[in-house]
N, C-alpha and C positions, 0 to 999 in steps of 0.2 A: 622793313624795317630800321627802328632807332639803334645805333647801337650806343650804349652809355658806358662810359671808360670811369675804373675807380673800381678798390674793390667791394665798395657798398654800394652798389646802384639799380636801378630796375628802369627799363621803361617801358611806356603806354603808348599803343597803337590801337585808333576804332579805324581800320583801314576806310572806310567811308568820308570819315570828316578830318581826322585830326592826327597827328604824330605830335606825343610830347615829352619829354627829357623829365623823369623823375629820380632825381639824385641827393635827395633830402633825407639824411639817413635816420629823422624819425618818422618819416611814410616808409622808409626801404624796412624797419624795424616792425611796423605797422603788418607788412605785407608776412615777414615771418611768422609774425605771429596769428595771422592769419592760415598763413599755408600750414602751422603746426597744428592749429586745431581741424586742419582738416587734412590731416597725415592719411584717415585711414580710408579703405572702401572704396578703393583704384582700380580699375580694369580696364581689359580692352572688351568693349561688345563684340559677342558676334559679327553684327553688321559692318562694324568698325567703328571707328572714334568719330563721334561728332564735329561739325568745324565751327568754331567759334566763332563771335561777334568780336568781342574785345580780345587784343592779343595781345600781353606782356612779356616780353625777353629778358632775362635777367643776363649781367654781364658781370663778369668780376675784371679784376686786372689781368689773369689770363686768359680772358676771352669768353665765349658763351659758356653758360651756367645752366639753363636751361629753360623754361616755355611756360606759360600758365594762362588758358584761354577761357573766357567767359561767354556763356550761352544761356537762350534759355531753360534754366532749370540743370543744369550741369556747369562741369570746369573741365578742363583737360588740360593736357601736361605732355610737356616731351621732355624728357631727361635722358641722357647714356643711353638714345636708341629706345628708346621704350616709347609707345603714345597711349595716354591710358585717358581713363574718364570717371567722372563720377557725379553723383546726384549732387543738387545746391539748393537750398530752402532759397525761399523769395524774402529771407531776412537778410541770409548772408552773401546774396545777389546783390544786395542793395547796401553794406555793410563794404565791400570789395569795391563797388562803383563808388561808393564815396570814399575811399582812401585814394582811391585814383583819380578823383573830382570827377566823376560822371554819373553826378545822381540824376535820376530820373530817365534814364538810356533802359530803353530795354530791350535786351539782346534778345 
């Protein structure tokens, strides 16, 4: 995993190919906007949280803040000990992959 330092930072990790640090405030704010638009609908499926293909770990000045995973048709999150998932449309998947500069990736 990539650890990004600073109060407003996010990291991107595609475990199969690339690790990249994202610390540009504008892009971090895009993540925040995406997260706020997808704040509802999270739950823990009876079969467990699915495994994401692309993983974003968020860090602030005082350490780990949370996790966002992207998979085919779903998002996952881990924050404060809770592991949750929610449905993700193809359009929203394309949007988040574009923000992290992974257009065309098919999780």
